[in-house]
C-alpha positions as CSV (number, residue, x, y, z in Angstrom):
1,M,81.4,110.1,61.2
2,G,81.6,109.7,57.4
3,H,80.8,106.7,55.4
4,L,82.8,104.8,52.8
5,I,80.6,102.8,50.5
6,Y,82.8,100.1,48.6
7,G,81.6,98.1,45.6
8,N,78.0,97.2,45.7
9,A,77.9,96.6,49.5
10,D,74.7,97.4,51.2
11,A,76.3,98.6,54.5
12,P,78.6,101.6,54.5
13,I,81.7,101.5,56.5
14,E,81.8,104.2,59.1
15,V,85.0,106.3,59.3
16,D,86.0,109.4,61.3
17,V,85.4,112.4,59.1
18,E,88.8,113.8,59.1
19,L,90.4,110.5,58.4
20,L,88.0,109.9,55.6
21,A,88.8,113.2,54.1
22,H,92.5,112.2,54.1
23,L,91.7,108.7,52.7
24,R,89.7,110.3,49.9
25,A,92.7,112.6,49.0
26,V,95.0,109.5,48.9
27,T,92.5,107.4,46.9
28,V,91.8,110.1,44.2
29,T,95.6,110.6,43.8
30,K,96.2,107.0,43.5
31,L,93.3,106.3,41.2
32,R,94.2,109.4,39.1
33,R,97.7,107.8,38.6
34,N,96.0,104.4,37.6
35,E,97.3,102.8,40.6
36,S,95.5,100.3,42.9
37,F,96.3,99.6,46.4
38,A,95.2,97.5,49.4
39,L,93.2,99.4,52.2
40,T,92.8,97.7,55.6
41,I,90.0,99.3,57.6
42,P,88.2,98.8,60.8
43,T,84.4,98.3,60.6
44,C,81.8,99.3,63.2
45,D,81.2,95.8,64.3
46,G,84.8,95.5,65.4
47,S,86.1,93.4,62.6
48,I,88.7,94.4,60.0
49,Q,88.4,94.3,56.3
50,T,90.9,94.7,53.7
51,L,89.7,96.1,50.3
52,W,91.3,96.3,47.0
53,I,91.1,99.8,45.8
54,H,90.9,99.7,41.9
55,A,89.3,102.2,39.4
56,S,86.8,99.5,38.2
57,I,85.3,99.0,41.6
58,P,82.6,101.6,42.6
59,L,83.7,103.7,45.7
60,R,81.8,106.6,47.3
61,F,83.0,108.8,50.2
62,S,80.1,110.5,52.1
63,F,80.5,113.1,54.9
64,D,79.4,116.6,55.8
65,G,81.8,119.6,55.8
66,D,85.3,120.0,54.3
67,P,87.9,118.9,57.0
68,A,91.2,120.6,56.8
69,L,94.0,118.2,55.4
70,H,97.3,117.9,57.1
71,R,100.3,117.4,55.0
72,P,102.3,115.1,57.4
73,L,99.3,112.8,57.7
74,L,98.7,112.8,53.9
75,A,102.4,112.0,53.3
76,S,102.3,109.1,55.8
77,M,99.1,107.8,54.3
78,M,100.3,108.1,50.8
79,E,103.5,106.3,51.6
80,A,101.7,103.4,53.1
81,A,99.5,103.2,50.2
82,N,102.5,102.9,48.0
83,S,104.0,100.2,50.1
84,P,103.5,96.4,49.5
85,G,101.2,96.2,52.5
86,G,98.9,99.0,51.4
87,L,97.3,101.5,53.7
88,D,96.3,100.1,57.1
89,L,93.9,102.3,58.9
90,T,93.9,100.1,61.9
91,R,97.3,101.4,63.0
92,D,97.2,103.8,65.9
93,D,99.7,106.2,64.4
94,Y,96.9,107.7,62.0
95,A,94.6,108.2,65.0
96,T,97.5,109.8,66.9
97,S,98.4,112.2,64.1
98,L,94.7,113.2,63.8
99,Q,94.6,113.9,67.6
100,H,97.8,115.9,67.3
101,S,96.5,118.0,64.3
102,R,93.3,118.7,66.3
103,E,95.3,120.0,69.3
104,L,97.3,122.2,67.1
105,Q,94.1,123.6,65.5
106,T,92.7,124.2,68.9
107,M,95.8,126.0,70.2
108,S,96.1,128.2,67.2
109,A,92.3,129.2,67.2
């Protein structure tokens, strides 16, 4: 698991490492363009938080390694981040995309 630290919150939000690497790429791209977006994310206690991602709010990604990024998942997440509803990581299709990517990596190894 990796961690997302948002604002001045004491407790980090735990996120799957591969998903967090994709989220980092999307977030950096959006903020580089000076674009804010809503991020809905599940927390380890089972609740769901919606965060406003903006360049003025401190944000830190913490994880070990450098997971491979998968273009279809990045494109899907970027499209969602650009939508009025923002990026919702509670949707099952992101987990399904990650699982599919992992299976393809295993088969090609």
